[in-house]
C-alpha positions as CSV (number, residue, x, y, z in Angstrom):
1,X,-104.0,95.1,-172.4
2,X,-107.3,95.2,-172.1
3,X,-110.6,95.0,-174.6
4,X,-111.4,97.6,-175.6
5,X,-115.6,97.6,-175.5
6,X,-118.2,99.8,-176.3
7,X,-121.7,99.7,-174.3
8,X,-120.3,98.1,-171.9
9,X,-120.6,94.7,-173.5
10,X,-119.6,96.2,-178.1
11,X,-116.6,94.1,-178.2
12,X,-115.3,97.0,-180.5
13,X,-111.7,94.4,-181.6
14,X,-108.9,97.4,-179.9
15,X,-106.8,96.1,-176.4
16,X,-105.8,99.5,-174.6
17,X,-102.0,99.8,-175.6
18,X,-100.9,102.0,-171.7
19,X,-99.0,99.7,-170.4
20,X,-100.4,97.6,-167.5
21,X,-98.2,99.3,-164.5
22,X,-99.8,102.4,-165.0
23,X,-103.2,101.9,-166.2
24,X,-105.8,102.8,-163.7
25,X,-108.5,102.5,-165.7
26,X,-108.0,98.5,-166.5
27,X,-106.7,97.6,-163.2
28,X,-107.3,93.2,-162.5
29,X,-109.1,92.8,-166.1
30,X,-107.7,89.8,-166.2
31,X,-109.7,88.5,-162.9
32,X,-112.8,89.9,-164.6
33,X,-112.0,88.6,-168.3
34,X,-111.5,85.5,-166.1
35,X,-114.9,85.2,-163.5
36,X,-116.0,86.2,-167.8
37,X,-115.0,82.7,-169.3
38,X,-116.0,80.7,-166.0
39,X,-119.7,82.2,-166.1
40,X,-120.0,81.0,-170.4
41,X,-118.7,78.0,-168.9
42,X,-120.7,77.4,-166.3
43,X,-124.1,78.9,-168.8
44,X,-122.9,76.7,-171.4
45,X,-122.4,73.2,-168.3
46,X,-126.0,74.6,-167.7
47,X,-127.1,74.3,-171.0
48,X,-126.1,71.1,-171.5
49,X,-127.7,69.2,-168.7
50,X,-130.3,70.8,-169.4
51,X,-130.6,68.9,-173.2
52,X,-129.7,65.6,-171.8
53,X,-132.4,66.0,-169.1
54,X,-135.2,66.9,-172.1
55,X,-133.0,63.4,-174.9
56,X,-133.5,61.2,-171.3
57,X,-137.4,62.4,-171.0
58,X,-138.4,62.0,-174.9
59,X,-135.8,58.4,-174.4
60,X,-138.5,56.7,-172.0
61,X,-141.6,57.9,-174.2
62,X,-140.7,56.7,-176.8
63,X,-139.8,52.9,-174.4
64,X,-143.2,53.9,-173.7
65,X,-144.8,53.9,-176.3
66,X,-146.5,51.3,-178.0
67,X,-144.5,49.9,-179.5
68,X,-144.8,46.8,-182.4
69,X,-144.6,43.8,-179.7
70,X,-147.3,46.0,-178.2
71,X,-149.3,46.1,-180.7
72,X,-148.8,41.9,-182.1
73,X,-150.3,41.6,-178.0
74,X,-153.2,43.5,-178.0
75,X,-154.7,44.1,-181.4
76,X,-157.5,42.2,-181.5
77,X,-157.1,40.7,-185.5
78,X,-160.7,38.4,-186.9
79,X,-159.5,35.5,-188.2
80,X,-162.9,34.7,-189.8
81,X,-164.3,37.2,-192.3
82,X,-167.6,36.0,-191.6
83,X,-168.1,36.7,-188.1
84,X,-168.1,40.5,-187.1
85,X,-169.2,40.7,-183.6
86,X,-165.5,40.3,-181.5
87,X,-167.2,39.4,-178.1
88,X,-167.5,36.3,-176.5
89,X,-170.7,35.1,-176.1
90,X,-172.2,33.5,-173.0
């Protein structure tokens, strides 16, 4: 039977015990329940798509950050401790 609800959305755990052919109060409740399930499924897919997009953005941001190779190639190292000015001479 049709699951009974309280305040439109809260399931009570009870079911309508009237045979399906005689119950005019819960007409086509199976179609409505399938529509609710499909809508919930679409919401989950949408949320999953958002999470995949966030993951892609985070991965792209991580690859664009300075890694070890970038630090080694773009860092000035002072080999001579007596030299304080690292600018090239004219």
